[in-house]
C-alpha positions as CSV (number, residue, x, y, z in Angstrom):
1,X,-84.9,14.1,-38.2
2,X,-87.8,13.2,-36.0
3,X,-90.4,14.1,-38.6
4,X,-88.5,12.2,-41.3
5,X,-88.3,9.1,-39.1
6,X,-92.0,9.3,-38.3
7,X,-93.1,9.7,-41.9
8,X,-90.8,6.8,-43.1
9,X,-92.2,4.6,-40.3
10,X,-95.7,5.6,-41.2
11,X,-95.2,4.8,-44.8
12,X,-93.9,1.3,-44.0
13,X,-96.8,0.6,-41.6
14,X,-99.4,2.0,-44.1
15,X,-98.1,-0.2,-46.9
16,X,-98.1,-3.3,-44.8
17,X,-101.6,-2.7,-43.4
18,X,-103.0,-1.9,-46.9
19,X,-102.0,-5.3,-48.0
20,X,-104.1,-6.9,-45.3
21,X,-106.7,-4.1,-44.8
22,X,-109.8,-6.4,-45.3
23,X,-108.7,-8.4,-42.3
24,X,-108.0,-5.3,-40.0
25,X,-110.3,-3.6,-37.7
26,X,-110.4,0.2,-37.4
27,X,-109.0,-0.1,-33.8
28,X,-106.1,-2.3,-34.9
29,X,-105.0,0.2,-37.6
30,X,-105.2,3.0,-34.9
31,X,-102.9,1.1,-32.6
32,X,-100.4,0.4,-35.4
33,X,-100.3,4.1,-36.4
34,X,-99.3,5.1,-32.9
35,X,-95.8,3.5,-33.6
36,X,-94.7,6.3,-36.1
37,X,-95.7,8.9,-33.5
38,X,-93.5,7.3,-30.8
39,X,-90.7,7.1,-33.3
40,X,-91.1,10.8,-34.1
41,X,-91.1,11.8,-30.5
42,X,-88.0,9.7,-29.7
43,X,-86.1,11.1,-32.6
44,X,-87.2,14.7,-32.7
45,X,-89.1,15.5,-29.5
46,X,-92.7,16.5,-28.8
47,X,-93.0,18.8,-31.8
48,X,-92.0,16.1,-34.3
49,X,-94.4,13.8,-32.5
50,X,-97.3,16.3,-32.9
51,X,-96.7,16.6,-36.6
52,X,-96.6,12.8,-36.9
53,X,-99.9,12.7,-35.0
54,X,-101.6,15.1,-37.4
55,X,-100.3,13.1,-40.4
56,X,-101.2,9.9,-38.8
57,X,-104.7,11.0,-38.2
58,X,-105.0,12.0,-41.9
59,X,-103.6,8.6,-43.0
60,X,-105.8,6.8,-40.6
61,X,-108.9,8.6,-41.9
62,X,-108.0,8.3,-45.5
63,X,-107.0,4.7,-45.7
64,X,-108.5,2.9,-42.8
65,X,-111.9,4.5,-41.8
66,X,-114.7,3.7,-44.2
67,X,-115.5,5.1,-46.7
68,X,-111.9,4.7,-47.9
69,X,-110.2,7.4,-50.0
70,X,-112.1,10.2,-48.4
71,X,-111.9,12.2,-45.2
72,X,-115.5,11.4,-44.4
73,X,-115.8,9.5,-41.2
74,X,-119.2,8.0,-41.7
75,X,-120.6,6.0,-38.8
76,X,-120.6,7.3,-35.2
77,X,-118.3,4.5,-34.0
78,X,-115.7,5.7,-36.5
79,X,-115.9,9.2,-35.0
80,X,-115.2,7.6,-31.6
81,X,-112.3,5.7,-33.0
82,X,-110.8,8.8,-34.6
83,X,-111.2,10.8,-31.4
84,X,-109.7,8.1,-29.3
85,X,-106.8,7.8,-31.7
86,X,-106.0,11.5,-31.5
87,X,-106.2,11.5,-27.6
88,X,-104.2,8.4,-27.3
89,X,-101.5,9.6,-29.7
90,X,-101.1,13.0,-28.0
91,X,-100.9,11.3,-24.5
92,X,-98.3,8.8,-25.8
93,X,-96.4,11.5,-27.5
94,X,-96.3,13.6,-24.3
95,X,-95.3,10.7,-22.1
96,X,-92.5,9.6,-24.5
97,X,-91.3,13.2,-24.8
98,X,-91.3,13.6,-21.1
99,X,-89.3,10.4,-20.6
100,X,-86.9,11.4,-23.4
101,X,-86.4,14.8,-21.7
102,X,-85.9,13.1,-18.3
103,X,-83.4,10.7,-19.8
104,X,-81.4,13.6,-21.4
105,X,-81.5,15.6,-18.2
106,X,-80.3,12.6,-16.2
107,X,-77.5,12.1,-18.7
108,X,-76.5,15.8,-18.4
109,X,-76.6,15.6,-14.6
110,X,-74.5,12.4,-14.6
111,X,-72.0,14.1,-16.9
112,X,-71.9,17.2,-14.6
113,X,-71.5,15.0,-11.5
114,X,-68.7,13.1,-13.3
115,X,-67.0,16.3,-14.1
116,X,-67.4,17.5,-10.5
117,X,-65.9,14.3,-9.2
118,X,-63.1,14.5,-11.7
119,X,-62.2,18.1,-10.8
120,X,-62.6,17.4,-7.1
121,X,-60.0,14.6,-7.4
122,X,-57.7,16.9,-9.3
123,X,-58.2,19.7,-6.7
124,X,-57.2,17.4,-3.9
125,X,-53.6,17.3,-5.1
126,X,-51.1,20.0,-4.3
127,X,-51.1,22.0,-7.5
128,X,-49.8,25.5,-8.2
129,X,-52.4,28.3,-7.9
130,X,-52.4,29.1,-11.6
131,X,-53.1,25.5,-12.5
132,X,-56.0,25.4,-10.0
133,X,-57.5,28.6,-11.4
134,X,-57.3,27.3,-14.9
135,X,-58.9,24.0,-14.0
136,X,-61.8,25.7,-12.2
137,X,-62.8,28.1,-15.0
138,X,-62.3,25.4,-17.7
139,X,-64.5,22.8,-15.9
140,X,-67.3,25.4,-15.2
141,X,-67.3,26.4,-18.9
142,X,-67.5,22.8,-20.1
143,X,-70.1,21.8,-17.5
144,X,-72.6,24.7,-17.9
145,X,-73.8,26.4,-21.1
146,X,-71.8,29.7,-20.7
147,X,-70.4,32.2,-23.1
148,X,-67.4,32.9,-20.8
149,X,-66.3,32.2,-17.2
150,X,-64.1,34.5,-15.1
151,X,-62.5,33.9,-11.8
152,X,-61.9,36.9,-9.6
153,X,-59.4,37.1,-6.7
154,X,-58.8,40.0,-4.3
155,X,-55.7,42.0,-5.1
156,X,-54.9,45.0,-2.8
157,X,-58.5,45.2,-1.7
158,X,-60.2,44.9,-5.1
159,X,-61.3,42.0,-7.2
160,X,-59.2,41.4,-10.3
161,X,-59.7,38.8,-13.1
162,X,-57.2,36.0,-12.5
163,X,-58.4,33.3,-15.0
164,X,-60.9,33.1,-17.8
165,X,-62.4,30.4,-20.1
166,X,-64.7,30.5,-23.1
167,X,-64.9,33.3,-25.6
168,X,-62.4,36.2,-25.2
169,X,-63.6,38.9,-22.9
170,X,-64.4,42.2,-24.5
171,X,-64.0,45.5,-22.6
172,X,-67.8,45.4,-21.9
173,X,-67.5,41.8,-20.6
174,X,-64.6,42.9,-18.3
175,X,-66.7,45.7,-16.9
176,X,-69.6,43.3,-16.3
177,X,-67.3,40.8,-14.6
178,X,-65.6,43.4,-12.4
179,X,-68.5,45.7,-11.7
180,X,-67.4,49.3,-11.0
181,X,-63.7,49.5,-11.8
182,X,-61.5,49.7,-8.7
183,X,-64.4,49.4,-6.3
184,X,-64.4,46.5,-3.8
185,X,-67.0,43.9,-4.7
186,X,-69.3,42.2,-2.2
187,X,-68.9,38.4,-2.3
188,X,-72.5,37.4,-2.0
189,X,-73.4,33.7,-1.8
190,X,-75.2,33.8,-5.2
191,X,-76.3,36.8,-7.2
192,X,-77.5,37.4,-10.8
193,X,-76.8,40.6,-12.7
194,X,-78.7,40.5,-16.1
195,X,-77.2,37.4,-17.8
196,X,-74.1,37.4,-15.5
197,X,-74.3,35.1,-12.5
198,X,-72.0,35.4,-9.6
199,X,-71.1,32.9,-6.9
200,X,-68.8,33.5,-4.0
201,X,-65.8,31.2,-3.4
202,X,-65.8,31.0,0.4
203,X,-64.2,28.9,3.1
204,X,-64.5,28.8,6.8
205,X,-61.8,31.5,6.9
206,X,-63.9,33.8,4.7
207,X,-64.2,34.6,1.0
208,X,-61.3,33.9,-1.2
209,X,-62.7,35.0,-4.6
210,X,-65.7,35.1,-6.9
211,X,-66.8,33.1,-9.9
212,X,-68.6,34.9,-12.7
213,X,-70.4,33.1,-15.5
214,X,-72.1,34.8,-18.5
215,X,-74.9,33.6,-20.7
216,X,-75.9,30.6,-18.6
217,X,-79.6,29.9,-18.0
218,X,-79.1,28.2,-14.7
219,X,-82.0,26.2,-13.3
220,X,-82.3,25.3,-9.6
221,X,-80.3,22.1,-10.0
222,X,-77.5,23.9,-12.0
223,X,-77.3,26.6,-9.3
224,X,-77.0,24.0,-6.6
225,X,-74.3,22.1,-8.6
226,X,-72.4,25.4,-9.3
227,X,-72.5,26.2,-5.6
228,X,-71.2,22.8,-4.6
229,X,-68.4,23.1,-7.2
230,X,-67.6,26.7,-5.9
231,X,-67.1,25.3,-2.4
232,X,-64.6,22.7,-3.7
233,X,-62.9,25.3,-5.8
234,X,-62.6,27.7,-2.8
235,X,-61.0,25.1,-0.7
236,X,-58.5,24.2,-3.5
237,X,-57.6,27.9,-4.1
238,X,-57.1,28.5,-0.3
239,X,-54.9,25.4,-0.1
240,X,-52.8,26.5,-3.1
241,X,-52.5,30.0,-1.7
242,X,-51.4,28.6,1.7
243,X,-48.9,26.3,-0.1
244,X,-47.4,29.2,-2.0
245,X,-47.1,31.2,1.2
246,X,-45.4,28.2,2.8
247,X,-43.0,27.9,-0.1
248,X,-42.2,31.6,0.1
249,X,-41.6,31.3,3.8
250,X,-39.3,28.3,3.2
251,X,-37.5,30.2,0.4
252,X,-36.9,33.2,2.7
253,X,-35.7,30.8,5.4
254,X,-33.3,29.2,3.0
255,X,-32.1,32.6,1.9
256,X,-31.5,33.6,5.5
257,X,-29.6,30.4,6.1
258,X,-27.4,31.0,3.0
259,X,-26.9,34.6,4.0
260,X,-25.9,33.6,7.6
261,X,-23.6,30.9,6.2
262,X,-22.0,33.3,3.7
263,X,-21.4,35.8,6.4
264,X,-19.9,33.1,8.6
265,X,-17.7,31.8,5.8
266,X,-16.5,35.3,4.9
267,X,-15.9,36.1,8.5
268,X,-14.0,32.8,8.9
269,X,-11.8,33.5,5.9
270,X,-11.3,37.3,6.5
271,X,-10.6,37.3,10.2
272,X,-7.2,35.5,10.2
273,X,-5.5,37.3,7.3
274,X,-6.8,40.7,8.5
275,X,-5.6,40.1,12.0
276,X,-2.2,38.9,10.8
277,X,-1.8,41.9,8.5
278,X,-2.9,44.3,11.2
279,X,-0.5,42.8,13.7
280,X,2.4,42.9,11.1
281,X,1.7,46.5,10.1
282,X,1.4,47.6,13.8
283,X,4.8,45.9,14.6
284,X,6.5,47.6,11.6
285,X,5.2,51.0,12.6
286,X,6.0,50.6,16.2
287,X,8.9,52.9,17.4
288,X,9.3,50.8,20.5
289,X,10.2,47.6,18.7
290,X,13.6,47.2,17.1
291,X,13.4,44.7,14.2
292,X,16.3,43.1,12.4
293,X,16.4,43.0,8.6
294,X,15.3,39.4,8.6
295,X,12.3,40.1,10.9
296,X,11.3,43.0,8.7
297,X,11.5,40.8,5.6
298,X,9.4,38.0,7.3
299,X,6.7,40.5,8.3
300,X,6.6,41.9,4.8
301,X,6.3,38.4,3.4
302,X,3.5,37.6,5.7
303,X,1.6,40.8,4.7
304,X,2.1,39.8,1.0
305,X,0.9,36.2,1.7
306,X,-2.2,37.4,3.5
307,X,-2.9,40.0,0.8
308,X,-2.8,37.1,-1.7
309,X,-5.1,35.2,0.5
310,X,-7.6,38.1,0.6
311,X,-7.3,38.5,-3.2
312,X,-8.3,34.8,-3.5
313,X,-11.2,35.4,-1.1
314,X,-12.5,38.2,-3.2
315,X,-12.1,36.0,-6.3
316,X,-14.1,33.3,-4.5
317,X,-16.8,35.8,-3.6
318,X,-17.1,37.0,-7.2
319,X,-17.3,33.4,-8.4
320,X,-20.0,32.7,-5.8
321,X,-22.0,35.7,-7.2
322,X,-21.6,34.2,-10.8
323,X,-22.9,30.9,-9.5
324,X,-25.8,32.4,-7.8
325,X,-26.7,34.5,-10.8
326,X,-26.4,31.5,-13.1
327,X,-23.9,33.3,-15.4
328,X,-21.1,30.8,-14.9
329,X,-20.0,29.4,-18.3
330,X,-17.2,27.0,-19.1
331,X,-14.5,27.8,-21.6
332,X,-13.3,24.2,-22.1
333,X,-10.2,23.5,-24.1
334,X,-7.5,20.7,-24.2
335,X,-4.7,21.3,-21.7
336,X,-2.0,19.3,-20.0
337,X,-2.1,18.6,-16.3
338,X,1.2,20.4,-16.0
339,X,-0.4,23.6,-17.3
340,X,-3.1,23.2,-14.7
341,X,-0.6,22.8,-11.9
342,X,1.5,25.7,-13.2
343,X,-1.5,28.0,-13.4
344,X,-2.5,27.1,-9.8
345,X,1.0,27.7,-8.4
346,X,1.3,31.1,-10.2
347,X,-1.9,32.3,-8.6
348,X,-0.7,31.3,-5.1
349,X,2.5,33.4,-5.2
350,X,4.5,32.8,-2.0
351,X,1.9,30.9,-0.1
352,X,3.8,27.7,-0.3
353,X,7.1,29.3,0.7
354,X,7.1,27.7,4.2
355,X,6.2,24.2,3.0
356,X,7.8,21.6,0.8
357,X,5.9,21.0,-2.4
358,X,6.1,17.6,-4.2
359,X,4.5,17.3,-7.7
360,X,4.1,13.7,-8.9
361,X,2.5,13.3,-12.3
362,X,2.1,10.0,-14.1
363,X,4.1,9.9,-17.2
364,X,2.3,10.2,-20.5
365,X,-0.8,11.8,-19.0
366,X,-3.4,12.6,-21.7
367,X,-4.7,16.0,-22.4
368,X,-7.7,17.0,-20.3
369,X,-10.8,18.9,-21.4
370,X,-11.2,21.7,-18.8
371,X,-11.8,25.4,-18.2
372,X,-8.2,26.1,-17.1
373,X,-9.0,29.2,-15.1
374,X,-11.7,27.6,-13.1
375,X,-9.9,24.3,-12.3
376,X,-6.6,26.2,-11.6
377,X,-8.7,28.1,-9.0
378,X,-9.9,24.7,-7.6
379,X,-6.3,23.4,-7.3
380,X,-5.2,26.7,-5.8
381,X,-8.0,26.5,-3.2
382,X,-7.0,23.0,-2.2
383,X,-3.3,23.9,-1.9
384,X,-4.2,27.0,0.2
385,X,-6.4,24.7,2.3
386,X,-3.5,22.3,2.8
387,X,-1.1,25.2,3.8
388,X,-3.6,26.4,6.5
389,X,-4.0,22.9,8.0
390,X,-0.6,21.4,7.9
391,X,2.5,22.1,10.0
392,X,5.0,24.7,8.7
393,X,7.8,22.9,6.8
394,X,5.8,19.8,6.1
395,X,5.4,18.4,2.6
396,X,2.3,19.0,0.4
397,X,2.0,16.6,-2.5
398,X,0.2,17.1,-5.8
399,X,-0.5,13.9,-7.7
400,X,-2.2,13.2,-11.1
401,X,-3.1,9.6,-12.1
402,X,-4.6,8.4,-15.4
403,X,-7.9,6.6,-14.8
404,X,-8.9,6.0,-18.4
405,X,-11.8,8.4,-19.2
406,X,-10.6,10.8,-16.4
407,X,-7.5,12.0,-14.7
408,X,-7.5,12.2,-10.9
409,X,-5.7,15.2,-9.4
410,X,-5.1,15.1,-5.7
411,X,-3.6,17.3,-3.0
412,X,-2.2,15.6,0.1
413,X,-1.2,17.4,3.3
414,X,0.2,16.2,6.7
415,X,-2.4,18.0,8.8
416,X,-4.9,16.5,11.2
417,X,-7.1,15.1,8.5
418,X,-10.9,15.4,8.3
419,X,-13.2,13.2,10.5
420,X,-15.4,10.8,8.6
421,X,-18.6,12.4,10.0
422,X,-17.5,15.9,8.7
423,X,-16.4,14.9,5.2
424,X,-19.8,15.7,3.5
425,X,-20.4,18.9,5.4
426,X,-17.1,20.7,4.7
427,X,-18.1,21.0,1.0
428,X,-21.4,22.7,1.9
429,X,-21.2,26.4,2.8
430,X,-24.5,26.2,4.8
431,X,-23.5,23.3,7.1
432,X,-20.2,24.1,8.7
433,X,-18.8,21.7,11.3
434,X,-16.4,23.0,14.0
435,X,-14.6,19.7,14.3
436,X,-12.7,19.8,11.0
437,X,-12.0,23.5,10.9
438,X,-11.8,23.3,7.0
439,X,-15.2,24.9,6.1
440,X,-15.3,28.1,4.1
441,X,-15.9,29.5,0.7
442,X,-12.9,27.8,-1.0
443,X,-14.2,24.2,-0.7
444,X,-17.8,25.2,-1.6
445,X,-16.5,27.1,-4.7
446,X,-14.2,24.2,-5.7
447,X,-17.0,21.7,-5.5
448,X,-19.2,23.9,-7.7
449,X,-16.5,24.3,-10.3
450,X,-15.7,20.6,-10.4
451,X,-19.4,19.6,-10.6
452,X,-19.8,22.1,-13.5
453,X,-17.4,19.7,-15.4
454,X,-19.7,16.8,-14.4
455,X,-17.0,15.5,-12.1
456,X,-16.6,15.1,-8.3
457,X,-14.4,16.4,-5.5
458,X,-13.9,14.0,-2.5
459,X,-11.7,13.8,0.6
460,X,-10.1,10.8,2.3
461,X,-7.2,10.0,4.7
462,X,-3.8,10.4,3.2
463,X,-1.5,7.3,3.4
464,X,1.0,9.0,5.7
465,X,-1.7,10.8,7.8
466,X,-3.4,14.1,7.0
467,X,-6.1,14.6,4.3
468,X,-6.1,13.9,0.6
469,X,-8.5,16.0,-1.6
470,X,-9.1,14.5,-5.0
471,X,-11.0,15.8,-8.0
472,X,-11.4,14.2,-11.4
473,X,-11.1,15.9,-14.8
474,X,-12.4,14.6,-18.1
475,X,-9.9,13.4,-20.7
476,X,-10.0,15.4,-24.0
477,X,-11.5,13.5,-26.9
478,X,-10.4,14.1,-30.5
479,X,-12.2,13.2,-33.7
480,X,-10.5,10.7,-35.9
481,X,-9.5,12.6,-39.1
482,X,-9.2,9.3,-40.9
């Protein structure tokens, strides 16, 4: 392209000067023919300019140094003019080529600095380690002329390839990147092994990894820039690793809190029924205590009730395991609210024997779209909760009200109620409040089952005192066959 541009320019200049050749001096023609050489250098570099200089000398001698049409120079002054033309053209070509190279180098450095600034801005943020590693190798590959880039991190005492960019690494490339397989690698500040260059990724705490680039002819400036970038990358990698360690520590702390809360909730729900059953069995087996038939029947009923309570606790634990494993699926079908209440009462057995139960359902309630097994468990948990926290012989009321898109099902007891400051905490297994005494697995499980239907479970004061727990269920929708 440079030679073509120079020749085209030289042709135009020659034609123009031939038209006015009688009025041109030899020196003027030489000055004009410098222009094609400059064009050639600018478009194709010093080599193109040199070719243009040779052609320009021949054109200059043939057309503009008497005698015209020959390569004979003639007078001594024409020899001087030809010599000066050659020297000036070569000097101009060299200067223009140098300026062009300097401009290109400055542009490359500006682009490299821009990339370094861009990646530094990205590395400042709290990014996952794998994203940081990918950003590092991609930026190095785009900034420097490399075949491939590999980033090595220490794993169990040896350096392993954690991220790559550029051409896919062959087995030979992997050996070159890792050195001796399985041997610890020294993280030198900068080292070159054949066409593989290495730079350590180090922070004030010590080395965190190694950057390996292949096929890059790094000049002094490139090596300095790569070293600066490596420092930025090392800090970002260290920050990401510390962030992951902090997240793991936070996760372990959360797991410990859940484990402690689960043990507390299980202990809370297990202690009372087991103690009651133990006491009842001990009394029945005691030869020193004479029991009437009515007392014996009462103790057996209590054992049965507490056994049912323990069975519900085991069911809650299994449900919690399903929730934690993410295997909870809904089998939603249209049901009546009466079916929901009946299923809950059947699962409770004789738990409500010592209380009065009042069921008040709005007439003409629509069908609800629910998983009957799960929401029957919710209602059973709320009824069991009401039995535990209301006086024996008191009334427990189940209500269902049509609210348009949903049906609100509530359980009211005549117990002490729930303080306002504890109402959010009693549904959370990990934040039990001693004031209400209502915390445990049952309410946490019930909340999860209701929320799985995209609905809510809430608590408020009952009109006659006590607590009212209310959950909503969606109304079943049917397609219009018409």
